[in-house]
Every structure is written in C-alpha cells, then in structure tokens.
C-alpha positions in Angstrom: 112.0 11.7 59.6 109.4 9.1 60.1 110.9 8.3 63.6 109.9 11.8 64.7 106.2 11.3 63.9 104.1 12.8 61.2 103.1 15.9 63.1 106.7 16.9 63.9 107.9 15.9 60.4 105.2 18.2 58.9 106.2 21.0 61.3 109.9 20.7 60.3 109.3 20.6 56.5 106.9 23.6 56.7 109.4 25.6 58.8 112.3 24.8 56.4 110.2 25.9 53.4 109.2 29.1 55.1 112.6 30.1 56.5 115.0 28.9 53.9 113.3 28.2 50.6 111.3 31.4 50.7 114.3 33.5 51.8 116.1 35.9 49.5 119.3 34.9 51.2 118.9 31.4 52.6 122.5 31.4 54.0 121.5 34.1 56.4 119.2 31.6 58.2 120.4 29.2 60.8 123.4 29.3 63.1 126.8 28.1 61.8 128.2 25.2 63.9 131.8 24.9 65.0 134.2 22.1 65.9 133.4 18.7 64.4 130.3 20.1 62.9 132.1 23.0 61.1 130.5 23.8 57.7 127.1 22.8 58.9 124.2 25.0 60.0 121.6 24.4 62.8 118.0 25.4 62.6 115.7 25.5 65.7 112.3 24.2 65.0 110.2 23.8 68.2 112.0 21.4 70.5 113.9 19.9 67.6 117.1 20.8 65.8 117.9 20.2 62.2 121.6 20.0 61.3 122.4 20.4 57.6 124.2 22.3 54.9 123.0 24.5 52.1 124.5 23.4 48.8 126.2 26.2 46.8 124.9 25.8 43.2 121.2 25.9 44.1 119.2 26.1 47.2 119.3 22.5 48.4 119.3 21.7 52.1 121.2 18.6 52.8 119.9 17.4 56.2 122.3 15.2 58.0 120.6 14.9 61.4 117.2 15.8 63.0 116.5 15.0 66.6 115.2 16.5 69.9 117.4 19.3 71.1 118.9 17.2 73.9 120.0 14.5 71.5 120.9 16.2 68.3 124.7 16.7 68.9 125.4 13.3 70.5 
C-alpha cells in the first residue's frame, strides 16, 4: 500500500471501512470476478481497484492486489 502513496492509501482504507466494515451485508458490496480471478471481488475506489476476498467466519477482507485501474488485472 505504501507504493500507492499515503493519500491514496488513506482513501482506500477509509472507503473499505465505510463500504464493507460498516455494511450489514458486506458480501453485497463489490463485483464478483470471473476467470482466473474467480472467488475474488473487486472494489472501485477512485482510479484504483482493490481485488480481494471476504473471509467467511468473520468480516475480514483479504486484499490480494491494489493498483491503478489500468494495471490491476495484469
């Protein structure tokens, strides 16, 4: 996350807290991915995309990739 810069990192953390952690149904947030990324979700945050998975037992977001939207799926 530090490679994105402190301002972008703060924006991403805040958005994930507001959209997922504060949600009654966090699995309703974010688009499901297909193909080689099946089982993962994608959240749009500004010009960046966060790819991750919500763990079943508790609301834990496992982030596997964060990058600018033109680079995130490469």
